[in-house]
C-alpha positions in Angstrom: 62.7 86.9 144.8 60.8 86.0 141.6 61.2 89.6 140.4 64.9 89.4 140.8 65.2 86.2 138.8 63.1 87.8 136.0 65.4 90.8 136.1 68.5 88.7 135.8 67.1 86.7 132.8 66.1 89.9 131.0 69.6 91.4 131.5 71.1 88.2 130.3 69.0 87.9 127.2 71.0 90.2 124.9 74.2 88.5 125.8 72.7 85.1 125.2 71.6 86.1 121.7 75.2 87.1 120.9 76.6 83.9 122.5 78.5 85.7 125.2 77.3 83.6 128.1 77.8 79.9 128.8 75.8 77.9 131.2 76.6 80.0 134.3 74.3 80.0 137.4 72.4 83.3 138.2 73.9 85.6 140.8 72.6 85.6 144.3 69.0 86.8 144.4 68.1 90.1 145.9 64.8 91.9 146.3 64.2 94.7 143.7 61.4 97.2 143.6 59.6 97.6 140.3 61.5 100.8 139.4 64.8 99.1 140.3 64.0 96.2 138.1 63.1 98.4 135.1 66.3 100.5 135.5 68.5 97.3 135.7 67.0 95.9 132.5 67.5 99.1 130.5 71.0 99.5 131.8 71.9 96.1 130.4 70.5 97.0 127.0 72.1 100.4 127.0 75.6 99.0 127.6 75.2 96.5 124.8 73.8 99.0 122.4 76.7 101.3 123.1 79.2 98.5 122.4 77.4 97.6 119.2 77.5 101.2 118.0 81.3 101.4 118.5 82.0 98.1 116.9 79.4 98.5 114.2 78.7 94.8 114.2 75.6 92.7 114.8 75.4 89.6 117.0 76.8 87.3 114.3 79.9 89.5 113.9 78.8 90.9 110.5 79.5 94.7 109.9 76.6 97.1 109.8 76.3 100.3 107.8 79.8 99.5 106.3 81.3 102.2 104.1 83.6 100.9 101.3 87.1 102.4 101.4 88.1 104.5 98.4 91.1 105.9 96.6 91.8 108.2 93.7 93.8 106.5 90.9 95.8 107.4 87.9 97.3 104.9 85.4 99.8 105.8 82.6 102.3 104.2 80.2 105.9 104.7 81.1 108.5 105.3 78.4 111.5 105.3 80.7 111.1 103.0 83.6 114.6 103.7 85.0 114.0 107.5 85.1 110.6 107.0 86.7 112.1 104.7 89.4 114.8 107.3 90.1 112.2 110.1 90.7 109.9 107.8 92.7 112.9 106.7 94.9 113.9 110.3 95.5 110.4 111.4 96.5 109.8 108.4 98.7 113.4 108.3 100.1 113.4 104.5 99.5 114.3 102.1 96.8 110.8 100.6 96.8 109.6 97.1 97.4 109.5 94.4 94.6 106.2 92.5 94.6 105.3 89.7 92.1 101.7 89.3 91.4 99.3 87.1 89.3 95.8 88.6 89.1 93.0 86.4 87.9 89.9 88.3 86.8 86.5 86.7 87.0 83.2 87.4 85.2 81.2 89.9 87.3 77.9 91.6 86.7 79.2 94.9 87.9 82.6 96.3 88.8 85.6 94.0 88.7 86.4 91.0 90.8 90.0 89.6 90.9 92.1 87.2 92.9 95.6 88.5 93.5 98.2 85.7 94.1 101.5 86.9 95.6 103.0 83.5 94.7 104.0 82.8 98.3 100.8 81.0 99.6 99.1 84.3 100.3 96.7 86.4 98.3 93.8 88.8 98.2 90.3 88.7 96.8 89.5 92.2 95.6 86.3 93.7 94.3 86.4 97.3 93.0 84.4 99.8 91.0 85.8 102.8 89.1 84.9 104.7 85.9 87.0 104.0 82.8 88.2 107.6 82.2 91.5 109.4 81.7 93.0 111.2 84.6 92.3 110.9 88.3 89.2 108.8 89.1 87.6 107.5 92.3 87.8 103.8 93.0 85.8 102.0 95.7 87.0 98.6 96.8 86.7 95.7 99.2 89.6 93.3 100.1 89.7 89.9 101.8 92.9 88.1 102.5 93.4 84.4 101.7 96.0 81.8 102.5 94.9 79.5 99.7 94.8 81.4 96.4 94.8 78.2 94.2 91.8 76.7 96.1 89.8 80.0 95.9 90.7 80.4 92.3 89.3 76.9 91.5 86.0 77.7 93.3 85.5 81.1 91.7 86.4 79.7 88.3 83.8 77.1 88.6 81.2 79.5 89.9 81.8 82.6 87.7 84.2 81.7 84.9 87.6 83.4 84.2 87.8 86.6 82.3 91.6 86.6 82.0 94.9 86.8 83.8 97.5 89.6 84.4 101.0 88.8 85.5 103.3 91.6 86.6 106.3 92.6 88.7 105.4 95.6 90.8 107.8 98.1 92.4 106.0 99.8 95.2 106.9 103.3 96.6 105.1 105.1 99.4 104.9 108.9 99.0 102.8 110.5 101.7 99.3 109.0 101.4 99.9 107.7 97.9 101.0 104.2 96.7 103.1 104.6 93.6 103.4 101.5 91.5 105.9 100.9 88.7 104.6 97.8 86.9 106.3 95.6 84.4 103.2 93.9 82.9 103.6 90.7 80.9 102.5 91.3 77.4 102.0 95.1 77.9 105.2 96.7 79.0 105.9 99.3 81.7 103.2 101.3 83.4 102.8 103.4 86.5 99.8 103.7 88.9 99.1 106.3 91.6 96.7 105.3 94.3 95.9 108.1 96.7 94.4 106.4 99.8 91.6 108.7 100.8 91.2 109.8 104.4 87.6 110.0 105.8 87.7 113.8 106.0 89.0 114.3 102.4 86.9 115.2 99.4 87.3 113.6 95.9 88.6 116.9 94.6 91.4 117.0 97.3 92.4 113.4 96.3 92.5 114.4 92.7 94.7 117.4 93.4 97.2 115.2 95.4 97.3 112.8 92.4 97.8 115.5 89.8 100.6 117.2 91.9 102.4 113.9 92.3 102.0 113.1 88.6 103.7 116.4 87.7 106.6 115.7 90.1 107.1 112.2 88.6 107.2 113.6 85.1 104.0 111.8 83.9 102.4 113.6 80.9 98.7 113.7 80.3 99.3 112.2 76.9 100.5 109.0 78.5 97.4 108.4 80.6 95.4 105.3 80.0 91.9 104.1 80.9 90.7 100.8 82.3 92.5 98.0 84.0 95.5 96.0 82.7 93.0 93.2 82.0 91.1 95.5 79.7 94.3 96.5 77.9 95.3 92.9 77.4 91.9 91.9 76.1 91.8 94.9 73.7 95.3 94.0 72.4 94.1 90.4 71.8 91.1 91.7 69.8 93.2 93.9 67.7 95.7 91.1 67.0 
């Protein structure tokens, strides 16, 4: 009888650590042999271990061994926004979706950290890293949604300081696995961005090829490619002024 109680407590221990049991009484006691007790204990741990592996979370709900999602990006200046929109609409078989955005960039020791306000009481906190080079480049990013952009902006501004702000009207087209953006950026003009959302089984080279093929179909020349983020272009323009 004592052995059974010990077995039940050991089986219950992993769940207790993860907060999955309340104050429930133990099941009716039965007699176990030593070998049965050992098997029961390991079965409890094995089931929990399997669940943890599938969910890739620890007991506090935090992800383990998390891999940042990535995409391949191209940014370019657009000389004829109407013509570009026509080609994008034809390829996507849609008129696109209009999205108004205000991006606040914060000082960051590495990569870029920005708060995107959709101006409708919703937003996203986005951290990303990508090289400042012409042509297709790999970007790794993390995104967290927020329902209080002004409050989060105030906290991050106090903690990190604001680097600058980018306001734009974005027209989004979906072409295959690629997000095509036609952006009217306040203070800069018209630009386009291609974001090839990478699948886990794809290589960077395959993503670059998708971006280059689509760039050709949209009539984007290599001479119009730009480096950096809109924030970088705005700050550069301010310095030159």
